[in-house]
N, C-alpha and C positions, 0 to 999 in steps of 0.2 A: 502493497502500498503504499509505500514512501515513495516508490517510483513514481504512482502517479502524482502524489504530494506535487515532488519535483518537477515533472512535466505540468500540472498546473501553473506553478508559477512561472513558468519559465514563460508559456503566453502568456499572463496576464501579466508579466513586465515587458512583453514586447507590443502588447496591445494598448500598452500604459499611454501616448499620446491621443489615443482613440478615446479615451472611453475615462480620462482624469477629469473633463472638465463637468461630468455629471457628477464632481462630489459635491460641487458649488450648488446644485439642487436639492431640496431639501427631502423631495419624494424617494430621492434615489439614494439619498443617505440615509432613509428610513428604511428603503429596501435591502437597502446593504446590511442594517442591522438584526434585521430578517431574517436575513439566509446566512447569519452567522450564528443566530442563537434564535431556538423558537418564543422565546417569552414565557414558556409555560414549565410549570413544577407536574410531576408523578403525582398523578391524584389517588384515591380510595380505590375508584373502580379500574376493571383493567379498559384497556383502551386498544381501539381500532385503527390504524393511522392511515388513511387512502390518498393518493397521488395524481393529481392530474397536474397539465401544463398550462392550459388556456381556457378562456373563458367557453369554447363548445366544450371541449370536455368535462370544465365545470359544470356545463348545463345538462348535460350529457348523464353526470349520476346521478340526479334528483330521488330518481324511482328509488335505487338502489339505497341511498344515504335514508330517503325515509321511511323503506321496509328494514333498514337495521335498526333503524333509532326502534322502530316499532316491537322487532323482532330479539332481539339482543339487550340484554344490559351492560355493555359495553359501550363508553365513554367514545366517541367519534372525533378524529383529529383529521383534519383537512387540508393537507398541505397544496400548494399551488406555485407555478414559475414564473409568469408573467405579471405585471402591477394590474392588466386591462383586469386577468383573469382573477386576480385576487380580490380584485377593488369587487367585483361582480360576487363571488362567493361570500365575501362579509355581508352584503344588501340581502342575495338569496338566503343563506345560511344560518337564522341567528339562533337556532338551538344547539348549531357543534361548533367546534375551538377550528378558526380557519388561523392558518400560519401558511408564511413563506417559507417554501424549501428550500433545503440546505444547499450550499457550492459542495461538489464532492471532496471537498481535502477532506481526512480521514481524520483531523483533530474535530472538525466543524460536525462530522456525521454523528463520531462519540457523542458527541454533547445532544445532537437532537435525541437519539436512541434513550441515553440516559435518561432526560428531563421527560421527554413523551412516554416511555416505557408501554413499546406497545405488545401486545400479544398476537398480532397478524399486522403485517403489511399489504398492503392492497395496492397493484400500478398498475395506473390505468393507460390501454393500450403499447406502447413499448416502449418508453420510458427506465431502460436499464444505464445506470449510472455501476463504474467497477466499484468504487469504495464504498459507497453505498448498497450495492448489493452482495458482497464480502463480506462488511463488517455487521449487514444484518445478519446474516448468517450464521458469523463466528459468533452474535448473544444470544444465540439461539430462538430467535423470532423466525419463523415462517413467510414466504414470501409468495402471494399470488397476481399473478397479472392476469387482466380480464378484457371485454372490449380487445380481444390479442388479435393485430392483424400487423404481415411486411406487404408492403408496397412493391411491387416486380422491380422499380429498380433500385431499393434500398435490401431487397431479395439477394438482387447480382454481387452489390457491394456486400452482402452478409458472407458472402460463398466466398470470397477471395479472403477474407479475413476472418471461415470462420475458426482459423486455429487458434486465432486469438481472444474470437467474443464467447466460442464454447462455452470454456470453465467458467467465465459468468450465466448463463442460462443455465447452468446448472446449479445454481444458487436458485433458482426457479422449482416450488416446489408443484406449482398447478399452471395449464397456461389453457385458460379460459377463452376461446380462440373464436371471431366472430363466421367463420364458415369454413367449408370444406379446403377452399382452394389454401385458408392459410394453417389449417394443419398439417397441410404438403408439405408447404413451406417449411414448418417449423422442424418438422421430423428431416425433409433432407439438411436441415443444421444439426442435428443430431440430438435432439429431445428427444426422447424415449417417449413412445405411445401410450404410454403409461400414465406420463403426464399431460397430455392434451385431453382438452375437452370441448368438442363446440357448442358453444352456447347459446352463438347467435349475435347480434347487434345489440349493445341497449339500449341504442338509442331508438329502437323501436317502440321497447314499453315506454322509455321517456314522453315521448312524440304522442302515444296514448291517452298519458297522465294527465299532461300540459293541456291537451286540448280539453279536456272535461275540465279545467281551470280558467278558460279564456272568458277573460270581457265579452260583453255583448259588442253588437259590430257600431251602436248607438256610442256607446262609451270610446269603443278605439277611436270612430273619428273624432269625437269631440280631442280624445287626446292628444290624435295629429293633427288640429287643429285646422280640418278641410268640410267643406259642406260636404251632404249628400251625394252619392254615385248609384249608378244604376248596374243593375246587375246580368252580366250576360242572360241570354233567353228570359229575360223579365217580361212579365204582361205591357204591352205602350198603356201610358196615361194617357189619359182623355183629351191633355194639351199636349203642343209640340216637344218635345223633353230634351235638350243640349246637353245632357249629363252625360256621361262615356264610360265603359269599363276599365276595371283598375289594373293595370301592369305594372308590378313590380318587380327592381330587378334586385336581387335579391343577393347579399355577400359578394359584391362585384369588385374585379382586380383591372387595371390597366388592363391585360389583356381581352378582359369581356367591354369595357367601355369602349377600345380602339373596335370593338365592332361597332358598336351598337351607337355612340354618340355621334357618327356622321349620319345615323338616318333616324335620329332622336328626333329632330322637325319633322319629319314628317307622320312618325306615328305618336305625336303629339296632336296629331289631327283627330285621328280616331281613336286615342284610350291616355287617359288620366292617370299618370306615370309617377312611380315613386322609386326613388333612387336612393337606397341602404348599401354605401359602401364598404366591405370585409375590415378598413382598417381609416379609423376616425381621422387620422391623421393627413388622410391625402383629399378631405374636402375641397381643401382651397385648391388643389392642383385638378379636380373634378371641378370647380366652380367656373377656374380660366378656361377649361375645356367646350364648356357649354358656352360660356362666354363666346369663344371664338366662332361659334357655329352659328348663333345666333338664336341660341334655346333660352328662353327665359325661364328661371327661375327662383326656389325661396327656400331658404336652408329653416330648417323646423327651428332651432336653437332659437333661431334669430327672427324668428316672426310671430309674429301676432295672431293673425289668419293666411289665411294658405287658402287661395282658387286654384284648386289641381286643375280643374280645365282647364288654365290657362296656364301654369307655370308645374314646371317638374318639382316638385317636393324632394328634396335631398332630408333623408331624416340619418343627423348625425346623435343619436346614441344606440349606446351598445344595450344589448339584452332585451329586444322590441320587437326582434325580426317575426315572431311565430306569432303575434297579434298582426302585426302589417298584413303579413301571408294571407289571414282568416277573411278580411275586407277586400281579398284580392282575387280577379279573375282568373288572371292567369300569371304565372311566376317565372320568369327566368331566373338561373340555377347560375350562381358565379363559380370562377373559378373552373368551369368546362370548358374555354379556350384555350388550357396550358394545361399540356400532360402533365409539369409538373405539379404541378395544384392538386389536378383530379379531383374538383367540383367537391361542394360542401355536403350538408345534410339533406339526401331526400326524404328523408321520413316525414320530413317537418311538413312539409307542400302537399303529400300525398295521402297523409293522415288527414289533413284535411279537404280533399278531394278535389286540388285544383289540378289546373293542367300546369303543365310543368313542359318550357322549351330551353334548352340550352346547346350549348357547342359537344364535340365528339367526346369528351373526358370525363369521366364519371368511373374512374380507375378507383377513386376512395370507398366506392359504396359500388362494388360491382355485381352481387346478386339482386341486391335493387335495384337499382339503374337498368340493368336488363329484362327483368319482370315488366317495372314499369313502362321501356320504351315497348318490349315486344303486348303489351296491353293498351297499347295508345295513350298511353298517360305523358309520359316521356316523348317531347319530340325533338328530334337530334336535327340541329342543322350545322353546316359548315362554313356557314357568314354570309355578311347584312343582305344580300339578297333571299337567299330561302328564309331568312327571318322574317324579311318582311315579307315572301308569298304566303307566309304560315298566316301570320297576324291577319294578316288582308282578309282570310277565307277564317277567322276563328268565329264566326256565326254559323258556319253551316257545322260548329262542334257538336254533339250530340254533350251537354255537360252533366246530364244527369246518369249516364255511363259512365263519364272519365271519372265520376265521386263514388263511383259502385267501385270498379276496378281499382282505385287507387286507392280507397281505404283496407278492399281486400287484400290487397297487396301487402301491405304493412300487419292488417291484423293477424296472418299466417303465422309471421315472425317475433310477434311477442312469446313471453317465456324466458327471453334470456335474463331477468334481476332473480326470477325464481331458483335458474341452473346455477346461477354464481351462489344466492346465497346456502345452497345444498352441496355445494363444492367447498365454499370457505370453510364451516362446515366442518366438512369432511377432512382438510387438511387441518383443521384443530382437535380432531379428533385421534387425530392419526399419531 
């Protein structure tokens, strides 16, 4: 472990000119303190330590955390890596302890293990650090990897370095993976089949549970500061109606906006558009791009009232996208025009019965993506012209059939949380 500490210190000193300026910012100094010490002491109850990286992963854990809270007498400690994820977790989970994740220095990990004193460590997806995994194992604390997956590019890299990574995989007691393809990939990396269980994607359970708690459409529109909009396929009113169906651009990246923004002015002729960027620090960049194209827009955080029929709404707040999708007719899924990104959560628009459109890359959600495409729920387009053609003919879509097919695709994938709880208990009892 001393070797890794030396390597980390070397890279830390190498990047010193890049990050030293952040030390002058109060928020980053607070983050630094949090990653060096959890700020909590051992309690009377046994503890379950869960780790997630960012906002998306924190959200996906909601159903699991709620069930652990109900079914177990253990105290839950949730560690989060990114500042946005940490802030979101603090607001979302009032009843549990939320901390920053530790730096992977051996002395830091030892301090976290001593103060948290966990009975089990649960890692979400594939967050495995050398010191963290080895020292947790040495402390006699079992480790479960949940919602596990390995993307194709990562798998190719892991195969090259498997002689090195294999020793850390050995520290994991159970690999609870999303699909058979990931079971096969972990097996090829030398993980014993007895350690691997296909539990499905936890985001299916979380999406269903979250959908039941959504506010009404009226409440969402009021929160978004927009006037009422018509729904596709809704009966025509007695007077001439000028309202437009809602087209939401969800979790967009620059690769998506490069396709959409050039045609956005034309799209706005027939749709009320809501743009929700994946990273909020890009909002000003998006505003400049819209302005250069002559697209009228309003930024949610700086507007009192928004005329969604006349201007694109840029929604610049984290953690409300699911609500926005509820009042949408068509959802464009961001990240699907970049293979490296691989698309974002398709379970959320699907569980709401929405028609989804996007680029050719949904490799982060291969199973549900393929099924939604086969069911006619996800329309794959390769560029701006195909997107325009599809949206121009959207009135001919049978939205009721889309809704039923989308909901069925997600419903049949429920059960991941129960599987995880069952396997976690088996590890604790072994």
